[in-house]
PDB file of N, CA, C and O in Angstrom:
ATOM      1  N   MET A   1       0.834  -1.177   0.000  1.00  0.00           N
ATOM      2  CA  MET A   1       0.000   0.000   0.000  1.00  0.00           C
ATOM      3  C   MET A   1       0.881   1.244   0.000  1.00  0.00           C
ATOM      4  O   MET A   1       1.826   1.339   0.783  1.00  0.00           O
ATOM      5  N   GLU A   2       0.581   2.169  -0.853  1.00  0.00           N
ATOM      6  CA  GLU A   2       1.355   3.403  -0.933  1.00  0.00           C
ATOM      7  C   GLU A   2       0.968   4.356   0.193  1.00  0.00           C
ATOM      8  O   GLU A   2      -0.130   4.278   0.744  1.00  0.00           O
ATOM      9  N   TRP A   3       1.895   5.256   0.522  1.00  0.00           N
ATOM     10  CA  TRP A   3       1.641   6.239   1.563  1.00  0.00           C
ATOM     11  C   TRP A   3       0.507   7.180   1.165  1.00  0.00           C
ATOM     12  O   TRP A   3      -0.266   7.608   2.022  1.00  0.00           O
ATOM     13  N   THR A   4       0.397   7.508  -0.127  1.00  0.00           N
ATOM     14  CA  THR A   4      -0.686   8.394  -0.569  1.00  0.00           C
ATOM     15  C   THR A   4      -2.043   7.758  -0.319  1.00  0.00           C
ATOM     16  O   THR A   4      -3.015   8.464  -0.051  1.00  0.00           O
ATOM     17  N   ALA A   5      -2.123   6.447  -0.403  1.00  0.00           N
ATOM     18  CA  ALA A   5      -3.378   5.757  -0.112  1.00  0.00           C
ATOM     19  C   ALA A   5      -3.742   5.930   1.358  1.00  0.00           C
ATOM     20  O   ALA A   5      -4.909   6.122   1.697  1.00  0.00           O
ATOM     21  N   ILE A   6      -2.748   5.861   2.220  1.00  0.00           N
ATOM     22  CA  ILE A   6      -2.995   6.068   3.652  1.00  0.00           C
ATOM     23  C   ILE A   6      -3.441   7.504   3.903  1.00  0.00           C
ATOM     24  O   ILE A   6      -4.363   7.745   4.682  1.00  0.00           O
ATOM     25  N   ALA A   7      -2.785   8.457   3.242  1.00  0.00           N
ATOM     26  CA  ALA A   7      -3.155   9.867   3.411  1.00  0.00           C
ATOM     27  C   ALA A   7      -4.594  10.112   2.954  1.00  0.00           C
ATOM     28  O   ALA A   7      -5.262  11.004   3.477  1.00  0.00           O
ATOM     29  N   ASN A   8      -5.077   9.337   1.992  1.00  0.00           N
ATOM     30  CA  ASN A   8      -6.453   9.493   1.517  1.00  0.00           C
ATOM     31  C   ASN A   8      -7.481   9.047   2.551  1.00  0.00           C
ATOM     32  O   ASN A   8      -8.659   9.381   2.425  1.00  0.00           O
ATOM     33  N   PHE A   9      -7.064   8.302   3.566  1.00  0.00           N
ATOM     34  CA  PHE A   9      -7.981   7.896   4.627  1.00  0.00           C
ATOM     35  C   PHE A   9      -8.320   9.042   5.570  1.00  0.00           C
ATOM     36  O   PHE A   9      -9.305   8.972   6.305  1.00  0.00           O
ATOM     37  N   ILE A  10      -7.512  10.092   5.553  1.00  0.00           N
ATOM     38  CA  ILE A  10      -7.765  11.235   6.435  1.00  0.00           C
ATOM     39  C   ILE A  10      -8.941  12.036   5.900  1.00  0.00           C
ATOM     40  O   ILE A  10      -8.997  12.365   4.715  1.00  0.00           O
ATOM     41  N   ARG A  11      -9.868  12.343   6.776  1.00  0.00           N
ATOM     42  CA  ARG A  11     -11.031  13.123   6.370  1.00  0.00           C
ATOM     43  C   ARG A  11     -10.579  14.524   5.951  1.00  0.00           C
ATOM     44  O   ARG A  11      -9.732  15.123   6.614  1.00  0.00           O
ATOM     45  N   PRO A  12     -11.134  15.049   4.864  1.00  0.00           N
ATOM     46  CA  PRO A  12     -10.684  16.341   4.318  1.00  0.00           C
ATOM     47  C   PRO A  12     -10.728  17.496   5.321  1.00  0.00           C
ATOM     48  O   PRO A  12      -9.866  18.374   5.284  1.00  0.00           O
ATOM     49  N   GLU A  13     -11.713  17.505   6.211  1.00  0.00           N
ATOM     50  CA  GLU A  13     -11.813  18.589   7.171  1.00  0.00           C
ATOM     51  C   GLU A  13     -10.712  18.543   8.228  1.00  0.00           C
ATOM     52  O   GLU A  13     -10.564  19.484   9.008  1.00  0.00           O
ATOM     53  N   LEU A  14      -9.948  17.470   8.260  1.00  0.00           N
ATOM     54  CA  LEU A  14      -8.871  17.331   9.236  1.00  0.00           C
ATOM     55  C   LEU A  14      -7.495  17.655   8.665  1.00  0.00           C
ATOM     56  O   LEU A  14      -6.493  17.533   9.370  1.00  0.00           O
ATOM     57  N   LEU A  15      -7.430  18.057   7.423  1.00  0.00           N
ATOM     58  CA  LEU A  15      -6.128  18.400   6.835  1.00  0.00           C
ATOM     59  C   LEU A  15      -5.489  19.589   7.552  1.00  0.00           C
ATOM     60  O   LEU A  15      -4.264  19.708   7.575  1.00  0.00           O
ATOM     61  N   ILE A  16      -6.294  20.457   8.130  1.00  0.00           N
ATOM     62  CA  ILE A  16      -5.747  21.569   8.912  1.00  0.00           C
ATOM     63  C   ILE A  16      -5.017  21.037  10.148  1.00  0.00           C
ATOM     64  O   ILE A  16      -4.044  21.636  10.605  1.00  0.00           O
ATOM     65  N   VAL A  17      -5.488  19.917  10.682  1.00  0.00           N
ATOM     66  CA  VAL A  17      -4.818  19.302  11.840  1.00  0.00           C
ATOM     67  C   VAL A  17      -3.425  18.825  11.435  1.00  0.00           C
ATOM     68  O   VAL A  17      -2.482  18.934  12.219  1.00  0.00           O
ATOM     69  N   VAL A  18      -3.290  18.303  10.233  1.00  0.00           N
ATOM     70  CA  VAL A  18      -1.979  17.886   9.734  1.00  0.00           C
ATOM     71  C   VAL A  18      -1.038  19.090   9.692  1.00  0.00           C
ATOM     72  O   VAL A  18       0.114  18.998  10.118  1.00  0.00           O
ATOM     73  N   ALA A  19      -1.528  20.211   9.180  1.00  0.00           N
ATOM     74  CA  ALA A  19      -0.708  21.425   9.102  1.00  0.00           C
ATOM     75  C   ALA A  19      -0.324  21.918  10.506  1.00  0.00           C
ATOM     76  O   ALA A  19       0.816  22.317  10.740  1.00  0.00           O
ATOM     77  N   VAL A  20      -1.276  21.884  11.421  1.00  0.00           N
ATOM     78  CA  VAL A  20      -0.997  22.320  12.795  1.00  0.00           C
ATOM     79  C   VAL A  20       0.034  21.394  13.441  1.00  0.00           C
ATOM     80  O   VAL A  20       0.923  21.857  14.156  1.00  0.00           O
ATOM     81  N   CYS A  21      -0.082  20.112  13.195  1.00  0.00           N
ATOM     82  CA  CYS A  21       0.884  19.150  13.736  1.00  0.00           C
ATOM     83  C   CYS A  21       2.282  19.383  13.172  1.00  0.00           C
ATOM     84  O   CYS A  21       3.281  19.256  13.879  1.00  0.00           O
ATOM     85  N   TRP A  22       2.333  19.721  11.898  1.00  0.00           N
ATOM     86  CA  TRP A  22       3.625  19.992  11.266  1.00  0.00           C
ATOM     87  C   TRP A  22       4.291  21.190  11.957  1.00  0.00           C
ATOM     88  O   TRP A  22       5.479  21.149  12.277  1.00  0.00           O
ATOM     89  N   ILE A  23       3.527  22.235  12.179  1.00  0.00           N
ATOM     90  CA  ILE A  23       4.058  23.428  12.851  1.00  0.00           C
ATOM     91  C   ILE A  23       4.445  23.109  14.289  1.00  0.00           C
ATOM     92  O   ILE A  23       5.489  23.553  14.766  1.00  0.00           O
ATOM     93  N   PHE A  24       3.612  22.347  14.978  1.00  0.00           N
ATOM     94  CA  PHE A  24       3.902  21.951  16.355  1.00  0.00           C
ATOM     95  C   PHE A  24       5.203  21.144  16.424  1.00  0.00           C
ATOM     96  O   PHE A  24       6.029  21.364  17.310  1.00  0.00           O
ATOM     97  N   GLY A  25       5.375  20.221  15.495  1.00  0.00           N
ATOM     98  CA  GLY A  25       6.613  19.438  15.442  1.00  0.00           C
ATOM     99  C   GLY A  25       7.827  20.300  15.173  1.00  0.00           C
ATOM    100  O   GLY A  25       8.893  20.080  15.747  1.00  0.00           O
ATOM    101  N   TYR A  26       7.667  21.285  14.297  1.00  0.00           N
ATOM    102  CA  TYR A  26       8.766  22.213  14.000  1.00  0.00           C
ATOM    103  C   TYR A  26       9.138  23.006  15.255  1.00  0.00           C
ATOM    104  O   TYR A  26      10.317  23.198  15.551  1.00  0.00           O
ATOM    105  N   MET A  27       8.130  23.458  15.978  1.00  0.00           N
ATOM    106  CA  MET A  27       8.399  24.198  17.214  1.00  0.00           C
ATOM    107  C   MET A  27       9.095  23.319  18.247  1.00  0.00           C
ATOM    108  O   MET A  27      10.014  23.766  18.932  1.00  0.00           O
ATOM    109  N   LEU A  28       8.657  22.077  18.357  1.00  0.00           N
ATOM    110  CA  LEU A  28       9.302  21.163  19.296  1.00  0.00           C
ATOM    111  C   LEU A  28      10.747  20.892  18.911  1.00  0.00           C
ATOM    112  O   LEU A  28      11.619  20.789  19.774  1.00  0.00           O
ATOM    113  N   LYS A  29      10.997  20.777  17.619  1.00  0.00           N
ATOM    114  CA  LYS A  29      12.365  20.529  17.139  1.00  0.00           C
ATOM    115  C   LYS A  29      13.293  21.674  17.518  1.00  0.00           C
ATOM    116  O   LYS A  29      14.472  21.457  17.799  1.00  0.00           O
ATOM    117  N   ARG A  30      12.763  22.886  17.524  1.00  0.00           N
ATOM    118  CA  ARG A  30      13.560  24.075  17.855  1.00  0.00           C
ATOM    119  C   ARG A  30      13.667  24.314  19.361  1.00  0.00           C
ATOM    120  O   ARG A  30      14.412  25.193  19.795  1.00  0.00           O
ATOM    121  N   THR A  31      12.932  23.542  20.158  1.00  0.00           N
ATOM    122  CA  THR A  31      12.977  23.694  21.607  1.00  0.00           C
ATOM    123  C   THR A  31      14.150  22.888  22.149  1.00  0.00           C
ATOM    124  O   THR A  31      14.198  21.671  21.971  1.00  0.00           O
ATOM    125  N   PRO A  32      15.108  23.560  22.817  1.00  0.00           N
ATOM    126  CA  PRO A  32      16.346  22.890  23.224  1.00  0.00           C
ATOM    127  C   PRO A  32      16.167  21.690  24.157  1.00  0.00           C
ATOM    128  O   PRO A  32      16.908  20.715  24.033  1.00  0.00           O
ATOM    129  N   ARG A  33      15.229  21.729  25.065  1.00  0.00           N
ATOM    130  CA  ARG A  33      15.127  20.660  26.061  1.00  0.00           C
ATOM    131  C   ARG A  33      14.201  19.516  25.670  1.00  0.00           C
ATOM    132  O   ARG A  33      13.929  18.633  26.484  1.00  0.00           O
ATOM    133  N   VAL A  34      13.720  19.522  24.443  1.00  0.00           N
ATOM    134  CA  VAL A  34      12.840  18.436  23.984  1.00  0.00           C
ATOM    135  C   VAL A  34      13.685  17.457  23.163  1.00  0.00           C
ATOM    136  O   VAL A  34      14.171  17.814  22.089  1.00  0.00           O
ATOM    137  N   PRO A  35      13.865  16.229  23.657  1.00  0.00           N
ATOM    138  CA  PRO A  35      14.646  15.244  22.894  1.00  0.00           C
ATOM    139  C   PRO A  35      13.938  14.896  21.579  1.00  0.00           C
ATOM    140  O   PRO A  35      12.711  14.811  21.524  1.00  0.00           O
ATOM    141  N   ASP A  36      14.727  14.698  20.535  1.00  0.00           N
ATOM    142  CA  ASP A  36      14.162  14.393  19.215  1.00  0.00           C
ATOM    143  C   ASP A  36      13.261  13.160  19.231  1.00  0.00           C
ATOM    144  O   ASP A  36      12.248  13.126  18.533  1.00  0.00           O
ATOM    145  N   TRP A  37      13.615  12.164  20.008  1.00  0.00           N
ATOM    146  CA  TRP A  37      12.841  10.924  19.998  1.00  0.00           C
ATOM    147  C   TRP A  37      11.428  11.100  20.556  1.00  0.00           C
ATOM    148  O   TRP A  37      10.558  10.267  20.302  1.00  0.00           O
ATOM    149  N   THR A  38      11.191  12.179  21.314  1.00  0.00           N
ATOM    150  CA  THR A  38       9.862  12.393  21.879  1.00  0.00           C
ATOM    151  C   THR A  38       8.928  13.148  20.941  1.00  0.00           C
ATOM    152  O   THR A  38       7.717  13.166  21.158  1.00  0.00           O
ATOM    153  N   ILE A  39       9.473  13.764  19.913  1.00  0.00           N
ATOM    154  CA  ILE A  39       8.662  14.631  19.060  1.00  0.00           C
ATOM    155  C   ILE A  39       7.534  13.868  18.385  1.00  0.00           C
ATOM    156  O   ILE A  39       6.401  14.349  18.361  1.00  0.00           O
ATOM    157  N   ILE A  40       7.810  12.703  17.843  1.00  0.00           N
ATOM    158  CA  ILE A  40       6.756  11.943  17.158  1.00  0.00           C
ATOM    159  C   ILE A  40       5.620  11.581  18.117  1.00  0.00           C
ATOM    160  O   ILE A  40       4.451  11.601  17.732  1.00  0.00           O
ATOM    161  N   TYR A  41       5.963  11.252  19.360  1.00  0.00           N
ATOM    162  CA  TYR A  41       4.929  10.919  20.337  1.00  0.00           C
ATOM    163  C   TYR A  41       4.100  12.141  20.717  1.00  0.00           C
ATOM    164  O   TYR A  41       2.878  12.054  20.837  1.00  0.00           O
ATOM    165  N   LEU A  42       4.757  13.268  20.904  1.00  0.00           N
ATOM    166  CA  LEU A  42       4.047  14.487  21.279  1.00  0.00           C
ATOM    167  C   LEU A  42       3.155  14.987  20.148  1.00  0.00           C
ATOM    168  O   LEU A  42       2.033  15.433  20.388  1.00  0.00           O
ATOM    169  N   VAL A  43       3.653  14.913  18.918  1.00  0.00           N
ATOM    170  CA  VAL A  43       2.852  15.333  17.768  1.00  0.00           C
ATOM    171  C   VAL A  43       1.641  14.415  17.611  1.00  0.00           C
ATOM    172  O   VAL A  43       0.533  14.893  17.370  1.00  0.00           O
ATOM    173  N   THR A  44       1.838  13.125  17.744  1.00  0.00           N
ATOM    174  CA  THR A  44       0.723  12.183  17.617  1.00  0.00           C
ATOM    175  C   THR A  44      -0.298  12.386  18.729  1.00  0.00           C
ATOM    176  O   THR A  44      -1.502  12.371  18.473  1.00  0.00           O
ATOM    177  N   LEU A  45       0.164  12.575  19.947  1.00  0.00           N
ATOM    178  CA  LEU A  45      -0.749  12.820  21.059  1.00  0.00           C
ATOM    179  C   LEU A  45      -1.556  14.104  20.839  1.00  0.00           C
ATOM    180  O   LEU A  45      -2.766  14.135  21.065  1.00  0.00           O
ATOM    181  N   ALA A  46      -0.870  15.156  20.396  1.00  0.00           N
ATOM    182  CA  ALA A  46      -1.558  16.420  20.112  1.00  0.00           C
ATOM    183  C   ALA A  46      -2.602  16.230  19.021  1.00  0.00           C
ATOM    184  O   ALA A  46      -3.707  16.763  19.121  1.00  0.00           O
ATOM    185  N   ALA A  47      -2.262  15.475  17.981  1.00  0.00           N
ATOM    186  CA  ALA A  47      -3.208  15.231  16.889  1.00  0.00           C
ATOM    187  C   ALA A  47      -4.428  14.475  17.386  1.00  0.00           C
ATOM    188  O   ALA A  47      -5.555  14.813  17.022  1.00  0.00           O
ATOM    189  N   ILE A  48      -4.223  13.469  18.202  1.00  0.00           N
ATOM    190  CA  ILE A  48      -5.341  12.695  18.738  1.00  0.00           C
ATOM    191  C   ILE A  48      -6.254  13.593  19.572  1.00  0.00           C
ATOM    192  O   ILE A  48      -7.477  13.530  19.443  1.00  0.00           O
ATOM    193  N   ILE A  49      -5.670  14.414  20.414  1.00  0.00           N
ATOM    194  CA  ILE A  49      -6.467  15.305  21.262  1.00  0.00           C
ATOM    195  C   ILE A  49      -7.265  16.297  20.421  1.00  0.00           C
ATOM    196  O   ILE A  49      -8.460  16.483  20.651  1.00  0.00           O
ATOM    197  N   VAL A  50      -6.615  16.929  19.455  1.00  0.00           N
ATOM    198  CA  VAL A  50      -7.303  17.923  18.622  1.00  0.00           C
ATOM    199  C   VAL A  50      -8.431  17.280  17.815  1.00  0.00           C
ATOM    200  O   VAL A  50      -9.534  17.821  17.742  1.00  0.00           O
ATOM    201  N   VAL A  51      -8.153  16.134  17.217  1.00  0.00           N
ATOM    202  CA  VAL A  51      -9.188  15.462  16.417  1.00  0.00           C
ATOM    203  C   VAL A  51     -10.353  15.022  17.309  1.00  0.00           C
ATOM    204  O   VAL A  51     -11.512  15.131  16.908  1.00  0.00           O
ATOM    205  N   CYS A  52     -10.059  14.532  18.500  1.00  0.00           N
ATOM    206  CA  CYS A  52     -11.140  14.141  19.410  1.00  0.00           C
ATOM    207  C   CYS A  52     -11.972  15.348  19.831  1.00  0.00           C
ATOM    208  O   CYS A  52     -13.183  15.229  20.017  1.00  0.00           O
ATOM    209  N   LEU A  53     -11.343  16.492  19.981  1.00  0.00           N
ATOM    210  CA  LEU A  53     -12.099  17.703  20.312  1.00  0.00           C
ATOM    211  C   LEU A  53     -12.983  18.138  19.140  1.00  0.00           C
ATOM    212  O   LEU A  53     -14.071  18.677  19.346  1.00  0.00           O
ATOM    213  N   ILE A  54     -12.517  17.905  17.926  1.00  0.00           N
ATOM    214  CA  ILE A  54     -13.282  18.295  16.741  1.00  0.00           C
ATOM    215  C   ILE A  54     -14.412  17.310  16.460  1.00  0.00           C
ATOM    216  O   ILE A  54     -15.550  17.718  16.227  1.00  0.00           O
ATOM    217  N   LEU A  55     -14.100  16.004  16.480  1.00  0.00           N
ATOM    218  CA  LEU A  55     -15.061  14.991  16.059  1.00  0.00           C
ATOM    219  C   LEU A  55     -15.777  14.285  17.213  1.00  0.00           C
ATOM    220  O   LEU A  55     -16.752  13.567  16.994  1.00  0.00           O
ATOM    221  N   GLY A  56     -15.300  14.487  18.419  1.00  0.00           N
ATOM    222  CA  GLY A  56     -15.852  13.761  19.554  1.00  0.00           C
ATOM    223  C   GLY A  56     -14.962  12.575  19.890  1.00  0.00           C
ATOM    224  O   GLY A  56     -14.137  12.152  19.080  1.00  0.00           O
ATOM    225  N   PHE A  57     -15.136  12.053  21.073  1.00  0.00           N
ATOM    226  CA  PHE A  57     -14.286  10.962  21.536  1.00  0.00           C
ATOM    227  C   PHE A  57     -14.859   9.618  21.105  1.00  0.00           C
ATOM    228  O   PHE A  57     -15.812   9.113  21.700  1.00  0.00           O
ATOM    229  N   ASN A  58     -14.259   9.045  20.056  1.00  0.00           N
ATOM    230  CA  ASN A  58     -14.639   7.715  19.579  1.00  0.00           C
ATOM    231  C   ASN A  58     -13.448   7.085  18.870  1.00  0.00           C
ATOM    232  O   ASN A  58     -12.410   7.725  18.699  1.00  0.00           O
ATOM    233  N   VAL A  59     -13.594   5.860  18.468  1.00  0.00           N
ATOM    234  CA  VAL A  59     -12.488   5.118  17.844  1.00  0.00           C
ATOM    235  C   VAL A  59     -12.053   5.773  16.536  1.00  0.00           C
ATOM    236  O   VAL A  59     -10.856   5.858  16.259  1.00  0.00           O
ATOM    237  N   ASP A  60     -12.996   6.232  15.737  1.00  0.00           N
ATOM    238  CA  ASP A  60     -12.664   6.881  14.469  1.00  0.00           C
ATOM    239  C   ASP A  60     -11.809   8.123  14.697  1.00  0.00           C
ATOM    240  O   ASP A  60     -10.864   8.369  13.949  1.00  0.00           O
ATOM    241  N   SER A  61     -12.129   8.903  15.715  1.00  0.00           N
ATOM    242  CA  SER A  61     -11.345  10.098  16.034  1.00  0.00           C
ATOM    243  C   SER A  61      -9.921   9.719  16.422  1.00  0.00           C
ATOM    244  O   SER A  61      -8.959  10.374  16.019  1.00  0.00           O
ATOM    245  N   PHE A  62      -9.800   8.666  17.201  1.00  0.00           N
ATOM    246  CA  PHE A  62      -8.483   8.197  17.629  1.00  0.00           C
ATOM    247  C   PHE A  62      -7.643   7.792  16.410  1.00  0.00           C
ATOM    248  O   PHE A  62      -6.478   8.174  16.303  1.00  0.00           O
ATOM    249  N   VAL A  63      -8.227   7.031  15.511  1.00  0.00           N
ATOM    250  CA  VAL A  63      -7.528   6.589  14.299  1.00  0.00           C
ATOM    251  C   VAL A  63      -7.182   7.791  13.415  1.00  0.00           C
ATOM    252  O   VAL A  63      -6.071   7.879  12.892  1.00  0.00           O
ATOM    253  N   GLN A  64      -8.127   8.709  13.251  1.00  0.00           N
ATOM    254  CA  GLN A  64      -7.870   9.900  12.447  1.00  0.00           C
ATOM    255  C   GLN A  64      -6.739  10.740  13.052  1.00  0.00           C
ATOM    256  O   GLN A  64      -5.928  11.308  12.321  1.00  0.00           O
ATOM    257  N   GLY A  65      -6.687  10.816  14.374  1.00  0.00           N
ATOM    258  CA  GLY A  65      -5.609  11.546  15.041  1.00  0.00           C
ATOM    259  C   GLY A  65      -4.253  10.917  14.783  1.00  0.00           C
ATOM    260  O   GLY A  65      -3.274  11.616  14.519  1.00  0.00           O
ATOM    261  N   ILE A  66      -4.198   9.598  14.860  1.00  0.00           N
ATOM    262  CA  ILE A  66      -2.942   8.898  14.579  1.00  0.00           C
ATOM    263  C   ILE A  66      -2.513   9.149  13.132  1.00  0.00           C
ATOM    264  O   ILE A  66      -1.339   9.408  12.868  1.00  0.00           O
ATOM    265  N   LEU A  67      -3.452   9.074  12.205  1.00  0.00           N
ATOM    266  CA  LEU A  67      -3.127   9.311  10.792  1.00  0.00           C
ATOM    267  C   LEU A  67      -2.652  10.737  10.558  1.00  0.00           C
ATOM    268  O   LEU A  67      -1.694  10.957   9.816  1.00  0.00           O
ATOM    269  N   CYS A  68      -3.308  11.705  11.179  1.00  0.00           N
ATOM    270  CA  CYS A  68      -2.893  13.112  11.012  1.00  0.00           C
ATOM    271  C   CYS A  68      -1.471  13.321  11.530  1.00  0.00           C
ATOM    272  O   CYS A  68      -0.648  13.952  10.868  1.00  0.00           O
ATOM    273  N   GLY A  69      -1.190  12.788  12.717  1.00  0.00           N
ATOM    274  CA  GLY A  69       0.155  12.914  13.270  1.00  0.00           C
ATOM    275  C   GLY A  69       1.190  12.219  12.408  1.00  0.00           C
ATOM    276  O   GLY A  69       2.276  12.752  12.181  1.00  0.00           O
ATOM    277  N   ALA A  70       0.854  11.031  11.927  1.00  0.00           N
ATOM    278  CA  ALA A  70       1.788  10.265  11.098  1.00  0.00           C
ATOM    279  C   ALA A  70       2.084  10.977   9.779  1.00  0.00           C
ATOM    280  O   ALA A  70       3.236  11.032   9.347  1.00  0.00           O
ATOM    281  N   VAL A  71       1.059  11.517   9.144  1.00  0.00           N
ATOM    282  CA  VAL A  71       1.271  12.213   7.872  1.00  0.00           C
ATOM    283  C   VAL A  71       2.107  13.479   8.078  1.00  0.00           C
ATOM    284  O   VAL A  71       2.935  13.818   7.233  1.00  0.00           O
ATOM    285  N   ALA A  72       1.894  14.176   9.193  1.00  0.00           N
ATOM    286  CA  ALA A  72       2.685  15.370   9.477  1.00  0.00           C
ATOM    287  C   ALA A  72       4.166  15.020   9.648  1.00  0.00           C
ATOM    288  O   ALA A  72       5.034  15.686   9.083  1.00  0.00           O
ATOM    289  N   VAL A  73       4.448  13.983  10.422  1.00  0.00           N
ATOM    290  CA  VAL A  73       5.837  13.576  10.654  1.00  0.00           C
ATOM    291  C   VAL A  73       6.455  13.030   9.368  1.00  0.00           C
ATOM    292  O   VAL A  73       7.599  13.350   9.042  1.00  0.00           O
ATOM    293  N   TYR A  74       5.703  12.210   8.641  1.00  0.00           N
ATOM    294  CA  TYR A  74       6.205  11.651   7.386  1.00  0.00           C
ATOM    295  C   TYR A  74       6.486  12.761   6.376  1.00  0.00           C
ATOM    296  O   TYR A  74       7.520  12.739   5.709  1.00  0.00           O
ATOM    297  N   GLY A  75       5.595  13.712   6.258  1.00  0.00           N
ATOM    298  CA  GLY A  75       5.792  14.820   5.316  1.00  0.00           C
ATOM    299  C   GLY A  75       7.034  15.615   5.641  1.00  0.00           C
ATOM    300  O   GLY A  75       7.786  16.003   4.748  1.00  0.00           O
ATOM    301  N   ASN A  76       7.249  15.859   6.932  1.00  0.00           N
ATOM    302  CA  ASN A  76       8.448  16.577   7.348  1.00  0.00           C
ATOM    303  C   ASN A  76       9.702  15.800   6.985  1.00  0.00           C
ATOM    304  O   ASN A  76      10.659  16.375   6.466  1.00  0.00           O
ATOM    305  N   GLN A  77       9.706  14.509   7.249  1.00  0.00           N
ATOM    306  CA  GLN A  77      10.865  13.677   6.933  1.00  0.00           C
ATOM    307  C   GLN A  77      11.088  13.576   5.419  1.00  0.00           C
ATOM    308  O   GLN A  77      12.229  13.543   4.958  1.00  0.00           O
ATOM    309  N   LEU A  78      10.016  13.528   4.664  1.00  0.00           N
ATOM    310  CA  LEU A  78      10.114  13.472   3.212  1.00  0.00           C
ATOM    311  C   LEU A  78      10.828  14.710   2.669  1.00  0.00           C
ATOM    312  O   LEU A  78      11.732  14.604   1.841  1.00  0.00           O
ATOM    313  N   LEU A  79      10.416  15.867   3.141  1.00  0.00           N
ATOM    314  CA  LEU A  79      11.077  17.101   2.697  1.00  0.00           C
ATOM    315  C   LEU A  79      12.526  17.167   3.164  1.00  0.00           C
ATOM    316  O   LEU A  79      13.409  17.571   2.407  1.00  0.00           O
ATOM    317  N   LYS A  80      12.768  16.771   4.406  1.00  0.00           N
ATOM    318  CA  LYS A  80      14.123  16.810   4.952  1.00  0.00           C
ATOM    319  C   LYS A  80      15.060  15.890   4.161  1.00  0.00           C
ATOM    320  O   LYS A  80      16.184  16.273   3.835  1.00  0.00           O
ATOM    321  N   GLN A  81      14.592  14.683   3.858  1.00  0.00           N
ATOM    322  CA  GLN A  81      15.431  13.735   3.119  1.00  0.00           C
ATOM    323  C   GLN A  81      15.618  14.154   1.667  1.00  0.00           C
ATOM    324  O   GLN A  81      16.686  13.934   1.096  1.00  0.00           O
ATOM    325  N   ALA A  82      14.600  14.753   1.062  1.00  0.00           N
ATOM    326  CA  ALA A  82      14.733  15.244  -0.319  1.00  0.00           C
ATOM    327  C   ALA A  82      15.754  16.366  -0.384  1.00  0.00           C
ATOM    328  O   ALA A  82      16.572  16.419  -1.302  1.00  0.00           O
ATOM    329  N   LYS A  83      15.703  17.269   0.600  1.00  0.00           N
ATOM    330  CA  LYS A  83      16.667  18.376   0.637  1.00  0.00           C
ATOM    331  C   LYS A  83      18.075  17.832   0.852  1.00  0.00           C
ATOM    332  O   LYS A  83      19.028  18.298   0.229  1.00  0.00           O
ATOM    333  N   LYS A  84      18.201  16.845   1.736  1.00  0.00           N
ATOM    334  CA  LYS A  84      19.502  16.229   1.979  1.00  0.00           C
ATOM    335  C   LYS A  84      20.048  15.572   0.713  1.00  0.00           C
ATOM    336  O   LYS A  84      21.243  15.659   0.431  1.00  0.00           O
ATOM    337  N   GLY A  85      19.165  14.908  -0.055  1.00  0.00           N
ATOM    338  CA  GLY A  85      19.572  14.265  -1.295  1.00  0.00           C
ATOM    339  C   GLY A  85      20.021  15.274  -2.345  1.00  0.00           C
ATOM    340  O   GLY A  85      20.965  15.007  -3.089  1.00  0.00           O
ATOM    341  N   VAL A  86      19.368  16.414  -2.419  1.00  0.00           N
ATOM    342  CA  VAL A  86      19.728  17.451  -3.372  1.00  0.00           C
ATOM    343  C   VAL A  86      21.060  18.077  -3.001  1.00  0.00           C
ATOM    344  O   VAL A  86      21.872  18.380  -3.876  1.00  0.00           O
ATOM    345  N   ASP A  87      21.294  18.274  -1.697  1.00  0.00           N
ATOM    346  CA  ASP A  87      22.527  18.898  -1.239  1.00  0.00           C
ATOM    347  C   ASP A  87      23.752  18.001  -1.450  1.00  0.00           C
ATOM    348  O   ASP A  87      24.875  18.495  -1.551  1.00  0.00           O
ATOM    349  N   GLU A  88      23.536  16.697  -1.515  1.00  0.00           N
ATOM    350  CA  GLU A  88      24.680  15.786  -1.676  1.00  0.00           C
ATOM    351  C   GLU A  88      25.003  15.648  -3.097  1.00  0.00           C
ATOM    352  O   GLU A  88      25.934  14.925  -3.451  1.00  0.00           O
TER     353      GLU A  88
END
């Protein structure tokens, strides 16, 4: 299964959550006392909370939150690795 297929599972009204997660992850990366290994967990937790506040607390919201967080982290890594490949 391609990653784009997974991204298509995210409800369109939640794409703003992906953008917010991306910004949140960027802010965490720039915060000196936040270890890099915790960023993915914090972004995913934030996504789950925000989606549950938007859609209500149910299993679908939980899954949508995980997908939003995952797409935000994956998108960031995709750009970072592409830039690294171009620079080399």
